[in-house]
PDB file with SEQRES, HELIX, SHEET and CRYST1 records, atoms N, CA, C and O in Angstrom:
SEQRES   1 A   84  UNK UNK UNK UNK UNK UNK UNK UNK UNK UNK UNK UNK UNK          
SEQRES   2 A   84  UNK UNK UNK UNK UNK UNK UNK UNK UNK UNK UNK UNK UNK          
SEQRES   3 A   84  UNK UNK UNK UNK UNK UNK UNK UNK UNK UNK UNK UNK UNK          
SEQRES   4 A   84  UNK UNK UNK UNK UNK UNK UNK UNK UNK UNK UNK UNK UNK          
SEQRES   5 A   84  UNK UNK UNK UNK UNK UNK UNK UNK UNK UNK UNK UNK UNK          
SEQRES   6 A   84  UNK UNK UNK UNK UNK UNK UNK UNK UNK UNK UNK UNK UNK          
SEQRES   7 A   84  UNK UNK UNK UNK UNK UNK                                      
HELIX    1 AA1 UNK A    3  UNK A   37  1                                  35    
HELIX    2 AA2 UNK A   45  UNK A   59  1                                  15    
HELIX    3 AA3 UNK A   62  UNK A   83  1                                  22    
CRYST1    1.000    1.000    1.000  90.00  90.00  90.00 P 1           1          
ATOM      1  N   UNK A   1     102.762  65.898 121.232  1.00  0.00           N  
ATOM      2  CA  UNK A   1     102.501  67.019 122.042  1.00  0.00           C  
ATOM      3  C   UNK A   1     100.985  66.937 122.501  1.00  0.00           C  
ATOM      4  O   UNK A   1     100.172  66.374 121.769  1.00  0.00           O  
ATOM      5  N   UNK A   2     100.642  67.436 123.581  1.00  0.00           N  
ATOM      6  CA  UNK A   2      99.262  67.361 124.219  1.00  0.00           C  
ATOM      7  C   UNK A   2      98.472  68.655 123.647  1.00  0.00           C  
ATOM      8  O   UNK A   2      99.012  69.667 123.198  1.00  0.00           O  
ATOM      9  N   UNK A   3      97.159  68.425 123.749  1.00  0.00           N  
ATOM     10  CA  UNK A   3      96.241  69.460 123.408  1.00  0.00           C  
ATOM     11  C   UNK A   3      96.530  70.682 124.291  1.00  0.00           C  
ATOM     12  O   UNK A   3      96.566  71.822 123.829  1.00  0.00           O  
ATOM     13  N   UNK A   4      96.742  70.376 125.644  1.00  0.00           N  
ATOM     14  CA  UNK A   4      97.051  71.507 126.553  1.00  0.00           C  
ATOM     15  C   UNK A   4      98.221  72.410 126.174  1.00  0.00           C  
ATOM     16  O   UNK A   4      98.225  73.633 126.321  1.00  0.00           O  
ATOM     17  N   UNK A   5      99.204  71.679 125.673  1.00  0.00           N  
ATOM     18  CA  UNK A   5     100.404  72.417 125.138  1.00  0.00           C  
ATOM     19  C   UNK A   5     100.180  73.194 123.904  1.00  0.00           C  
ATOM     20  O   UNK A   5     100.653  74.322 123.769  1.00  0.00           O  
ATOM     21  N   UNK A   6      99.427  72.579 122.952  1.00  0.00           N  
ATOM     22  CA  UNK A   6      98.990  73.475 121.899  1.00  0.00           C  
ATOM     23  C   UNK A   6      98.149  74.685 122.262  1.00  0.00           C  
ATOM     24  O   UNK A   6      98.338  75.772 121.716  1.00  0.00           O  
ATOM     25  N   UNK A   7      97.208  74.487 123.198  1.00  0.00           N  
ATOM     26  CA  UNK A   7      96.453  75.653 123.648  1.00  0.00           C  
ATOM     27  C   UNK A   7      97.300  76.671 124.288  1.00  0.00           C  
ATOM     28  O   UNK A   7      97.084  77.862 124.064  1.00  0.00           O  
ATOM     29  N   UNK A   8      98.242  76.292 125.063  1.00  0.00           N  
ATOM     30  CA  UNK A   8      99.279  77.253 125.628  1.00  0.00           C  
ATOM     31  C   UNK A   8      99.956  78.010 124.615  1.00  0.00           C  
ATOM     32  O   UNK A   8     100.136  79.225 124.705  1.00  0.00           O  
ATOM     33  N   UNK A   9     100.365  77.243 123.567  1.00  0.00           N  
ATOM     34  CA  UNK A   9     101.108  77.918 122.446  1.00  0.00           C  
ATOM     35  C   UNK A   9     100.224  78.972 121.842  1.00  0.00           C  
ATOM     36  O   UNK A   9     100.721  80.074 121.610  1.00  0.00           O  
ATOM     37  N   UNK A  10      98.957  78.740 121.565  1.00  0.00           N  
ATOM     38  CA  UNK A  10      97.992  79.599 121.077  1.00  0.00           C  
ATOM     39  C   UNK A  10      97.835  80.749 122.013  1.00  0.00           C  
ATOM     40  O   UNK A  10      97.871  81.886 121.543  1.00  0.00           O  
ATOM     41  N   UNK A  11      97.673  80.576 123.233  1.00  0.00           N  
ATOM     42  CA  UNK A  11      97.506  81.581 124.364  1.00  0.00           C  
ATOM     43  C   UNK A  11      98.743  82.573 124.261  1.00  0.00           C  
ATOM     44  O   UNK A  11      98.591  83.794 124.290  1.00  0.00           O  
ATOM     45  N   UNK A  12      99.966  81.958 124.140  1.00  0.00           N  
ATOM     46  CA  UNK A  12     101.158  82.789 124.122  1.00  0.00           C  
ATOM     47  C   UNK A  12     101.092  83.718 122.840  1.00  0.00           C  
ATOM     48  O   UNK A  12     101.364  84.917 122.903  1.00  0.00           O  
ATOM     49  N   UNK A  13     100.723  83.101 121.716  1.00  0.00           N  
ATOM     50  CA  UNK A  13     100.712  83.994 120.533  1.00  0.00           C  
ATOM     51  C   UNK A  13      99.538  84.943 120.677  1.00  0.00           C  
ATOM     52  O   UNK A  13      99.675  86.073 120.209  1.00  0.00           O  
ATOM     53  N   UNK A  14      98.493  84.640 121.221  1.00  0.00           N  
ATOM     54  CA  UNK A  14      97.356  85.660 121.330  1.00  0.00           C  
ATOM     55  C   UNK A  14      97.915  86.860 122.274  1.00  0.00           C  
ATOM     56  O   UNK A  14      97.704  88.015 121.902  1.00  0.00           O  
ATOM     57  N   UNK A  15      98.518  86.657 123.310  1.00  0.00           N  
ATOM     58  CA  UNK A  15      99.050  87.608 124.190  1.00  0.00           C  
ATOM     59  C   UNK A  15     100.078  88.603 123.358  1.00  0.00           C  
ATOM     60  O   UNK A  15     100.081  89.826 123.497  1.00  0.00           O  
ATOM     61  N   UNK A  16     100.891  87.914 122.530  1.00  0.00           N  
ATOM     62  CA  UNK A  16     101.776  88.750 121.761  1.00  0.00           C  
ATOM     63  C   UNK A  16     101.036  89.692 120.663  1.00  0.00           C  
ATOM     64  O   UNK A  16     101.358  90.850 120.396  1.00  0.00           O  
ATOM     65  N   UNK A  17      99.987  88.956 120.092  1.00  0.00           N  
ATOM     66  CA  UNK A  17      99.122  89.700 119.218  1.00  0.00           C  
ATOM     67  C   UNK A  17      98.389  90.914 119.787  1.00  0.00           C  
ATOM     68  O   UNK A  17      98.195  91.975 119.193  1.00  0.00           O  
ATOM     69  N   UNK A  18      98.009  90.596 121.040  1.00  0.00           N  
ATOM     70  CA  UNK A  18      97.306  91.690 121.778  1.00  0.00           C  
ATOM     71  C   UNK A  18      98.099  92.897 121.995  1.00  0.00           C  
ATOM     72  O   UNK A  18      97.657  94.038 121.855  1.00  0.00           O  
ATOM     73  N   UNK A  19      99.317  92.590 122.353  1.00  0.00           N  
ATOM     74  CA  UNK A  19     100.320  93.690 122.559  1.00  0.00           C  
ATOM     75  C   UNK A  19     100.540  94.467 121.227  1.00  0.00           C  
ATOM     76  O   UNK A  19     100.451  95.695 121.204  1.00  0.00           O  
ATOM     77  N   UNK A  20     100.812  93.779 120.185  1.00  0.00           N  
ATOM     78  CA  UNK A  20     100.960  94.439 118.816  1.00  0.00           C  
ATOM     79  C   UNK A  20      99.757  95.141 118.335  1.00  0.00           C  
ATOM     80  O   UNK A  20      99.880  96.174 117.677  1.00  0.00           O  
ATOM     81  N   UNK A  21      98.531  94.619 118.638  1.00  0.00           N  
ATOM     82  CA  UNK A  21      97.346  95.366 118.432  1.00  0.00           C  
ATOM     83  C   UNK A  21      97.181  96.544 119.137  1.00  0.00           C  
ATOM     84  O   UNK A  21      96.730  97.530 118.554  1.00  0.00           O  
ATOM     85  N   UNK A  22      97.507  96.588 120.412  1.00  0.00           N  
ATOM     86  CA  UNK A  22      97.367  97.780 121.172  1.00  0.00           C  
ATOM     87  C   UNK A  22      98.416  98.852 120.579  1.00  0.00           C  
ATOM     88  O   UNK A  22      98.081 100.029 120.444  1.00  0.00           O  
ATOM     89  N   UNK A  23      99.612  98.421 120.256  1.00  0.00           N  
ATOM     90  CA  UNK A  23     100.577  99.410 119.612  1.00  0.00           C  
ATOM     91  C   UNK A  23     100.107  99.889 118.338  1.00  0.00           C  
ATOM     92  O   UNK A  23     100.181 101.093 118.092  1.00  0.00           O  
ATOM     93  N   UNK A  24      99.605  99.036 117.455  1.00  0.00           N  
ATOM     94  CA  UNK A  24      99.018  99.374 116.192  1.00  0.00           C  
ATOM     95  C   UNK A  24      97.833 100.487 116.354  1.00  0.00           C  
ATOM     96  O   UNK A  24      97.774 101.489 115.640  1.00  0.00           O  
ATOM     97  N   UNK A  25      96.973 100.203 117.307  1.00  0.00           N  
ATOM     98  CA  UNK A  25      95.997 101.155 117.508  1.00  0.00           C  
ATOM     99  C   UNK A  25      96.405 102.545 118.006  1.00  0.00           C  
ATOM    100  O   UNK A  25      95.818 103.555 117.618  1.00  0.00           O  
ATOM    101  N   UNK A  26      97.435 102.576 118.882  1.00  0.00           N  
ATOM    102  CA  UNK A  26      98.125 103.752 119.348  1.00  0.00           C  
ATOM    103  C   UNK A  26      98.678 104.516 118.084  1.00  0.00           C  
ATOM    104  O   UNK A  26      98.480 105.727 117.984  1.00  0.00           O  
ATOM    105  N   UNK A  27      99.282 103.907 117.241  1.00  0.00           N  
ATOM    106  CA  UNK A  27      99.832 104.592 116.007  1.00  0.00           C  
ATOM    107  C   UNK A  27      98.763 105.045 115.144  1.00  0.00           C  
ATOM    108  O   UNK A  27      98.850 106.132 114.572  1.00  0.00           O  
ATOM    109  N   UNK A  28      97.609 104.171 114.989  1.00  0.00           N  
ATOM    110  CA  UNK A  28      96.435 104.631 114.258  1.00  0.00           C  
ATOM    111  C   UNK A  28      95.801 105.970 114.830  1.00  0.00           C  
ATOM    112  O   UNK A  28      95.288 106.792 114.071  1.00  0.00           O  
ATOM    113  N   UNK A  29      95.855 106.136 116.106  1.00  0.00           N  
ATOM    114  CA  UNK A  29      95.314 107.473 116.640  1.00  0.00           C  
ATOM    115  C   UNK A  29      96.221 108.543 116.170  1.00  0.00           C  
ATOM    116  O   UNK A  29      95.755 109.610 115.771  1.00  0.00           O  
ATOM    117  N   UNK A  30      97.572 108.299 116.199  1.00  0.00           N  
ATOM    118  CA  UNK A  30      98.465 109.381 115.659  1.00  0.00           C  
ATOM    119  C   UNK A  30      98.323 109.655 114.177  1.00  0.00           C  
ATOM    120  O   UNK A  30      98.479 110.801 113.754  1.00  0.00           O  
ATOM    121  N   UNK A  31      98.029 108.628 113.359  1.00  0.00           N  
ATOM    122  CA  UNK A  31      97.691 108.876 112.035  1.00  0.00           C  
ATOM    123  C   UNK A  31      96.395 109.674 111.896  1.00  0.00           C  
ATOM    124  O   UNK A  31      96.330 110.624 111.115  1.00  0.00           O  
ATOM    125  N   UNK A  32      95.357 109.287 112.658  1.00  0.00           N  
ATOM    126  CA  UNK A  32      94.133 110.069 112.620  1.00  0.00           C  
ATOM    127  C   UNK A  32      94.227 111.498 113.014  1.00  0.00           C  
ATOM    128  O   UNK A  32      93.550 112.370 112.468  1.00  0.00           O  
ATOM    129  N   UNK A  33      95.074 111.727 113.971  1.00  0.00           N  
ATOM    130  CA  UNK A  33      95.296 113.169 114.330  1.00  0.00           C  
ATOM    131  C   UNK A  33      96.059 113.904 113.297  1.00  0.00           C  
ATOM    132  O   UNK A  33      95.794 115.086 113.078  1.00  0.00           O  
ATOM    133  N   UNK A  34      97.060 113.234 112.597  1.00  0.00           N  
ATOM    134  CA  UNK A  34      97.796 113.822 111.521  1.00  0.00           C  
ATOM    135  C   UNK A  34      96.849 114.106 110.336  1.00  0.00           C  
ATOM    136  O   UNK A  34      96.950 115.161 109.711  1.00  0.00           O  
ATOM    137  N   UNK A  35      95.978 113.219 110.042  1.00  0.00           N  
ATOM    138  CA  UNK A  35      95.000 113.403 108.904  1.00  0.00           C  
ATOM    139  C   UNK A  35      94.073 114.512 109.229  1.00  0.00           C  
ATOM    140  O   UNK A  35      93.748 115.313 108.353  1.00  0.00           O  
ATOM    141  N   UNK A  36      93.564 114.614 110.625  1.00  0.00           N  
ATOM    142  CA  UNK A  36      92.690 115.577 110.903  1.00  0.00           C  
ATOM    143  C   UNK A  36      93.300 116.985 110.804  1.00  0.00           C  
ATOM    144  O   UNK A  36      92.685 117.899 110.253  1.00  0.00           O  
ATOM    145  N   UNK A  37      94.636 117.161 111.398  1.00  0.00           N  
ATOM    146  CA  UNK A  37      95.374 118.353 111.258  1.00  0.00           C  
ATOM    147  C   UNK A  37      95.576 118.845 109.811  1.00  0.00           C  
ATOM    148  O   UNK A  37      95.641 120.044 109.542  1.00  0.00           O  
ATOM    149  N   UNK A  38      95.676 117.827 108.856  1.00  0.00           N  
ATOM    150  CA  UNK A  38      96.013 118.181 107.574  1.00  0.00           C  
ATOM    151  C   UNK A  38      94.937 118.063 106.572  1.00  0.00           C  
ATOM    152  O   UNK A  38      95.161 118.015 105.363  1.00  0.00           O  
ATOM    153  N   UNK A  39      93.654 118.013 107.154  1.00  0.00           N  
ATOM    154  CA  UNK A  39      92.345 117.872 106.426  1.00  0.00           C  
ATOM    155  C   UNK A  39      92.408 116.785 105.412  1.00  0.00           C  
ATOM    156  O   UNK A  39      92.081 116.984 104.242  1.00  0.00           O  
ATOM    157  N   UNK A  40      92.831 115.627 105.860  1.00  0.00           N  
ATOM    158  CA  UNK A  40      92.938 114.356 104.869  1.00  0.00           C  
ATOM    159  C   UNK A  40      91.832 113.524 105.411  1.00  0.00           C  
ATOM    160  O   UNK A  40      91.472 113.536 106.588  1.00  0.00           O  
ATOM    161  N   UNK A  41      91.290 112.754 104.396  1.00  0.00           N  
ATOM    162  CA  UNK A  41      90.228 111.812 104.716  1.00  0.00           C  
ATOM    163  C   UNK A  41      90.947 110.605 105.432  1.00  0.00           C  
ATOM    164  O   UNK A  41      92.096 110.250 105.170  1.00  0.00           O  
ATOM    165  N   UNK A  42      90.110 110.012 106.387  1.00  0.00           N  
ATOM    166  CA  UNK A  42      90.529 108.814 106.996  1.00  0.00           C  
ATOM    167  C   UNK A  42      90.748 107.637 105.968  1.00  0.00           C  
ATOM    168  O   UNK A  42      91.753 106.930 106.030  1.00  0.00           O  
ATOM    169  N   UNK A  43      89.800 107.465 105.054  1.00  0.00           N  
ATOM    170  CA  UNK A  43      89.833 106.349 104.163  1.00  0.00           C  
ATOM    171  C   UNK A  43      90.811 106.649 103.003  1.00  0.00           C  
ATOM    172  O   UNK A  43      90.662 107.691 102.363  1.00  0.00           O  
ATOM    173  N   UNK A  44      91.760 105.822 102.717  1.00  0.00           N  
ATOM    174  CA  UNK A  44      92.674 106.055 101.560  1.00  0.00           C  
ATOM    175  C   UNK A  44      92.693 104.650 100.919  1.00  0.00           C  
ATOM    176  O   UNK A  44      93.505 103.779 101.229  1.00  0.00           O  
ATOM    177  N   UNK A  45      91.714 104.514  99.990  1.00  0.00           N  
ATOM    178  CA  UNK A  45      91.563 103.145  99.343  1.00  0.00           C  
ATOM    179  C   UNK A  45      92.854 102.690  98.531  1.00  0.00           C  
ATOM    180  O   UNK A  45      93.138 101.493  98.480  1.00  0.00           O  
ATOM    181  N   UNK A  46      93.569 103.568  97.952  1.00  0.00           N  
ATOM    182  CA  UNK A  46      94.822 103.180  97.225  1.00  0.00           C  
ATOM    183  C   UNK A  46      95.829 102.649  98.252  1.00  0.00           C  
ATOM    184  O   UNK A  46      96.543 101.675  98.015  1.00  0.00           O  
ATOM    185  N   UNK A  47      95.855 103.358  99.444  1.00  0.00           N  
ATOM    186  CA  UNK A  47      96.867 102.783 100.474  1.00  0.00           C  
ATOM    187  C   UNK A  47      96.378 101.428 100.923  1.00  0.00           C  
ATOM    188  O   UNK A  47      97.224 100.561 101.142  1.00  0.00           O  
ATOM    189  N   UNK A  48      95.192 101.181 101.069  1.00  0.00           N  
ATOM    190  CA  UNK A  48      94.644  99.797 101.568  1.00  0.00           C  
ATOM    191  C   UNK A  48      95.098  98.774 100.612  1.00  0.00           C  
ATOM    192  O   UNK A  48      95.694  97.751 100.951  1.00  0.00           O  
ATOM    193  N   UNK A  49      94.763  99.120  99.296  1.00  0.00           N  
ATOM    194  CA  UNK A  49      94.999  98.159  98.239  1.00  0.00           C  
ATOM    195  C   UNK A  49      96.602  97.806  98.194  1.00  0.00           C  
ATOM    196  O   UNK A  49      97.040  96.666  98.042  1.00  0.00           O  
ATOM    197  N   UNK A  50      97.360  98.936  98.348  1.00  0.00           N  
ATOM    198  CA  UNK A  50      98.787  98.672  98.364  1.00  0.00           C  
ATOM    199  C   UNK A  50      99.218  97.832  99.500  1.00  0.00           C  
ATOM    200  O   UNK A  50     100.063  96.952  99.336  1.00  0.00           O  
ATOM    201  N   UNK A  51      98.688  98.061 100.606  1.00  0.00           N  
ATOM    202  CA  UNK A  51      98.930  97.185 101.820  1.00  0.00           C  
ATOM    203  C   UNK A  51      98.699  95.720 101.650  1.00  0.00           C  
ATOM    204  O   UNK A  51      99.506  94.824 101.902  1.00  0.00           O  
ATOM    205  N   UNK A  52      97.350  95.589 101.137  1.00  0.00           N  
ATOM    206  CA  UNK A  52      97.008  94.193 100.729  1.00  0.00           C  
ATOM    207  C   UNK A  52      97.833  93.405  99.836  1.00  0.00           C  
ATOM    208  O   UNK A  52      98.143  92.232 100.045  1.00  0.00           O  
ATOM    209  N   UNK A  53      98.208  94.161  98.737  1.00  0.00           N  
ATOM    210  CA  UNK A  53      99.027  93.550  97.696  1.00  0.00           C  
ATOM    211  C   UNK A  53     100.470  93.138  98.365  1.00  0.00           C  
ATOM    212  O   UNK A  53     101.001  92.045  98.171  1.00  0.00           O  
ATOM    213  N   UNK A  54     100.965  94.072  99.099  1.00  0.00           N  
ATOM    214  CA  UNK A  54     102.294  93.854  99.713  1.00  0.00           C  
ATOM    215  C   UNK A  54     102.206  92.714 100.709  1.00  0.00           C  
ATOM    216  O   UNK A  54     103.104  91.873 100.747  1.00  0.00           O  
ATOM    217  N   UNK A  55     101.188  92.657 101.492  1.00  0.00           N  
ATOM    218  CA  UNK A  55     101.094  91.572 102.500  1.00  0.00           C  
ATOM    219  C   UNK A  55     100.820  90.228 101.792  1.00  0.00           C  
ATOM    220  O   UNK A  55     101.273  89.213 102.320  1.00  0.00           O  
ATOM    221  N   UNK A  56     100.137  90.133 100.670  1.00  0.00           N  
ATOM    222  CA  UNK A  56      99.912  88.948  99.903  1.00  0.00           C  
ATOM    223  C   UNK A  56     101.410  88.427  99.432  1.00  0.00           C  
ATOM    224  O   UNK A  56     101.787  87.262  99.558  1.00  0.00           O  
ATOM    225  N   UNK A  57     102.095  89.362  98.941  1.00  0.00           N  
ATOM    226  CA  UNK A  57     103.510  88.752  98.535  1.00  0.00           C  
ATOM    227  C   UNK A  57     104.299  88.375  99.652  1.00  0.00           C  
ATOM    228  O   UNK A  57     105.038  87.394  99.566  1.00  0.00           O  
ATOM    229  N   UNK A  58     104.219  89.085 100.751  1.00  0.00           N  
ATOM    230  CA  UNK A  58     104.981  88.768 101.911  1.00  0.00           C  
ATOM    231  C   UNK A  58     104.545  87.407 102.559  1.00  0.00           C  
ATOM    232  O   UNK A  58     105.390  86.648 103.032  1.00  0.00           O  
ATOM    233  N   UNK A  59     103.228  87.124 102.570  1.00  0.00           N  
ATOM    234  CA  UNK A  59     102.737  85.898 103.120  1.00  0.00           C  
ATOM    235  C   UNK A  59     103.060  84.733 102.202  1.00  0.00           C  
ATOM    236  O   UNK A  59     103.469  83.666 102.661  1.00  0.00           O  
ATOM    237  N   UNK A  60     102.883  84.930 100.957  1.00  0.00           N  
ATOM    238  CA  UNK A  60     103.305  83.878  99.865  1.00  0.00           C  
ATOM    239  C   UNK A  60     102.735  82.559 100.260  1.00  0.00           C  
ATOM    240  O   UNK A  60     103.472  81.573 100.248  1.00  0.00           O  
ATOM    241  N   UNK A  61     101.513  82.462 100.599  1.00  0.00           N  
ATOM    242  CA  UNK A  61     100.777  81.209 100.979  1.00  0.00           C  
ATOM    243  C   UNK A  61      99.333  81.421 100.634  1.00  0.00           C  
ATOM    244  O   UNK A  61      98.520  82.040 101.320  1.00  0.00           O  
ATOM    245  N   UNK A  62      99.104  80.795  99.417  1.00  0.00           N  
ATOM    246  CA  UNK A  62      97.771  80.839  98.785  1.00  0.00           C  
ATOM    247  C   UNK A  62      96.611  80.200  99.618  1.00  0.00           C  
ATOM    248  O   UNK A  62      95.423  80.510  99.526  1.00  0.00           O  
ATOM    249  N   UNK A  63      97.097  79.352 100.364  1.00  0.00           N  
ATOM    250  CA  UNK A  63      96.010  78.552 101.247  1.00  0.00           C  
ATOM    251  C   UNK A  63      95.532  79.580 102.415  1.00  0.00           C  
ATOM    252  O   UNK A  63      94.355  79.756 102.731  1.00  0.00           O  
ATOM    253  N   UNK A  64      96.621  80.208 102.979  1.00  0.00           N  
ATOM    254  CA  UNK A  64      96.270  81.061 104.188  1.00  0.00           C  
ATOM    255  C   UNK A  64      95.845  82.398 103.811  1.00  0.00           C  
ATOM    256  O   UNK A  64      95.168  83.023 104.628  1.00  0.00           O  
ATOM    257  N   UNK A  65      96.175  82.993 102.569  1.00  0.00           N  
ATOM    258  CA  UNK A  65      95.764  84.271 102.164  1.00  0.00           C  
ATOM    259  C   UNK A  65      94.419  84.695 102.369  1.00  0.00           C  
ATOM    260  O   UNK A  65      94.239  85.757 102.965  1.00  0.00           O  
ATOM    261  N   UNK A  66      93.382  83.984 101.939  1.00  0.00           N  
ATOM    262  CA  UNK A  66      91.947  84.525 102.138  1.00  0.00           C  
ATOM    263  C   UNK A  66      91.681  84.793 103.744  1.00  0.00           C  
ATOM    264  O   UNK A  66      90.914  85.692 104.088  1.00  0.00           O  
ATOM    265  N   UNK A  67      92.252  84.091 104.555  1.00  0.00           N  
ATOM    266  CA  UNK A  67      92.072  84.163 105.983  1.00  0.00           C  
ATOM    267  C   UNK A  67      92.905  85.380 106.433  1.00  0.00           C  
ATOM    268  O   UNK A  67      92.370  86.258 107.109  1.00  0.00           O  
ATOM    269  N   UNK A  68      94.096  85.446 106.104  1.00  0.00           N  
ATOM    270  CA  UNK A  68      94.887  86.625 106.447  1.00  0.00           C  
ATOM    271  C   UNK A  68      94.357  88.026 105.792  1.00  0.00           C  
ATOM    272  O   UNK A  68      94.485  89.100 106.380  1.00  0.00           O  
ATOM    273  N   UNK A  69      93.830  87.911 104.679  1.00  0.00           N  
ATOM    274  CA  UNK A  69      93.206  89.045 104.074  1.00  0.00           C  
ATOM    275  C   UNK A  69      91.978  89.468 104.828  1.00  0.00           C  
ATOM    276  O   UNK A  69      91.761  90.675 104.944  1.00  0.00           O  
ATOM    277  N   UNK A  70      91.195  88.637 105.326  1.00  0.00           N  
ATOM    278  CA  UNK A  70      89.981  88.941 106.173  1.00  0.00           C  
ATOM    279  C   UNK A  70      90.563  89.602 107.487  1.00  0.00           C  
ATOM    280  O   UNK A  70      90.090  90.637 107.957  1.00  0.00           O  
ATOM    281  N   UNK A  71      91.541  88.974 107.992  1.00  0.00           N  
ATOM    282  CA  UNK A  71      92.070  89.474 109.268  1.00  0.00           C  
ATOM    283  C   UNK A  71      92.617  90.909 109.103  1.00  0.00           C  
ATOM    284  O   UNK A  71      92.301  91.810 109.880  1.00  0.00           O  
ATOM    285  N   UNK A  72      93.405  91.071 108.115  1.00  0.00           N  
ATOM    286  CA  UNK A  72      94.051  92.496 108.013  1.00  0.00           C  
ATOM    287  C   UNK A  72      92.986  93.552 107.684  1.00  0.00           C  
ATOM    288  O   UNK A  72      92.992  94.675 108.188  1.00  0.00           O  
ATOM    289  N   UNK A  73      92.063  93.112 106.796  1.00  0.00           N  
ATOM    290  CA  UNK A  73      90.938  93.990 106.469  1.00  0.00           C  
ATOM    291  C   UNK A  73      90.148  94.420 107.725  1.00  0.00           C  
ATOM    292  O   UNK A  73      89.755  95.581 107.844  1.00  0.00           O  
ATOM    293  N   UNK A  74      89.930  93.525 108.609  1.00  0.00           N  
ATOM    294  CA  UNK A  74      89.211  93.801 109.834  1.00  0.00           C  
ATOM    295  C   UNK A  74      90.097  94.762 110.773  1.00  0.00           C  
ATOM    296  O   UNK A  74      89.592  95.648 111.463  1.00  0.00           O  
ATOM    297  N   UNK A  75      91.411  94.501 110.725  1.00  0.00           N  
ATOM    298  CA  UNK A  75      92.176  95.472 111.579  1.00  0.00           C  
ATOM    299  C   UNK A  75      92.212  96.819 110.889  1.00  0.00           C  
ATOM    300  O   UNK A  75      92.168  97.831 111.588  1.00  0.00           O  
ATOM    301  N   UNK A  76      92.280  96.900 109.724  1.00  0.00           N  
ATOM    302  CA  UNK A  76      92.173  98.184 109.072  1.00  0.00           C  
ATOM    303  C   UNK A  76      90.913  98.834 109.357  1.00  0.00           C  
ATOM    304  O   UNK A  76      90.928 100.034 109.632  1.00  0.00           O  
ATOM    305  N   UNK A  77      89.748  98.149 109.324  1.00  0.00           N  
ATOM    306  CA  UNK A  77      88.466  98.721 109.522  1.00  0.00           C  
ATOM    307  C   UNK A  77      88.404  99.203 110.987  1.00  0.00           C  
ATOM    308  O   UNK A  77      87.913 100.313 111.188  1.00  0.00           O  
ATOM    309  N   UNK A  78      88.861  98.468 112.041  1.00  0.00           N  
ATOM    310  CA  UNK A  78      88.979  98.887 113.323  1.00  0.00           C  
ATOM    311  C   UNK A  78      89.848 100.091 113.499  1.00  0.00           C  
ATOM    312  O   UNK A  78      89.519 100.957 114.310  1.00  0.00           O  
ATOM    313  N   UNK A  79      90.952 100.196 112.775  1.00  0.00           N  
ATOM    314  CA  UNK A  79      91.846 101.262 112.923  1.00  0.00           C  
ATOM    315  C   UNK A  79      91.136 102.505 112.510  1.00  0.00           C  
ATOM    316  O   UNK A  79      91.179 103.499 113.234  1.00  0.00           O  
ATOM    317  N   UNK A  80      90.449 102.500 111.318  1.00  0.00           N  
ATOM    318  CA  UNK A  80      89.619 103.655 110.765  1.00  0.00           C  
ATOM    319  C   UNK A  80      88.682 104.077 111.756  1.00  0.00           C  
ATOM    320  O   UNK A  80      88.571 105.269 112.041  1.00  0.00           O  
ATOM    321  N   UNK A  81      87.929 103.094 112.358  1.00  0.00           N  
ATOM    322  CA  UNK A  81      86.855 103.422 113.385  1.00  0.00           C  
ATOM    323  C   UNK A  81      87.466 104.168 114.525  1.00  0.00           C  
ATOM    324  O   UNK A  81      86.965 105.211 114.946  1.00  0.00           O  
ATOM    325  N   UNK A  82      88.586 103.618 115.043  1.00  0.00           N  
ATOM    326  CA  UNK A  82      89.186 104.205 116.195  1.00  0.00           C  
ATOM    327  C   UNK A  82      89.766 105.646 115.878  1.00  0.00           C  
ATOM    328  O   UNK A  82      89.798 106.511 116.754  1.00  0.00           O  
ATOM    329  N   UNK A  83      90.198 105.855 114.654  1.00  0.00           N  
ATOM    330  CA  UNK A  83      90.753 107.166 114.273  1.00  0.00           C  
ATOM    331  C   UNK A  83      89.535 108.249 114.312  1.00  0.00           C  
ATOM    332  O   UNK A  83      89.712 109.430 114.609  1.00  0.00           O  
ATOM    333  N   UNK A  84      88.394 107.734 114.003  1.00  0.00           N  
ATOM    334  CA  UNK A  84      87.227 108.695 114.036  1.00  0.00           C  
ATOM    335  C   UNK A  84      86.988 109.197 115.387  1.00  0.00           C  
ATOM    336  O   UNK A  84      86.072 109.992 115.597  1.00  0.00           O  
TER     337      UNK A  84                                                      
END                                                                             
């Protein structure tokens, strides 16, 4: 396969990830509104730990895990920032 084809594959994946990111942030706003309406804090450390543990089991790839962990932590950080 050529480099151009690999790049096209990445581009297609990025577009799908962008769509999912937008959807995730829309739901994050709904969560933020719910938390505000119910006087709940934006940060829930136990929930984040639960998510990370679950994702690690689901990924089941020790080589990729540190990278995915960074990725999902950044997404969670952006979601909290957007909720504010």
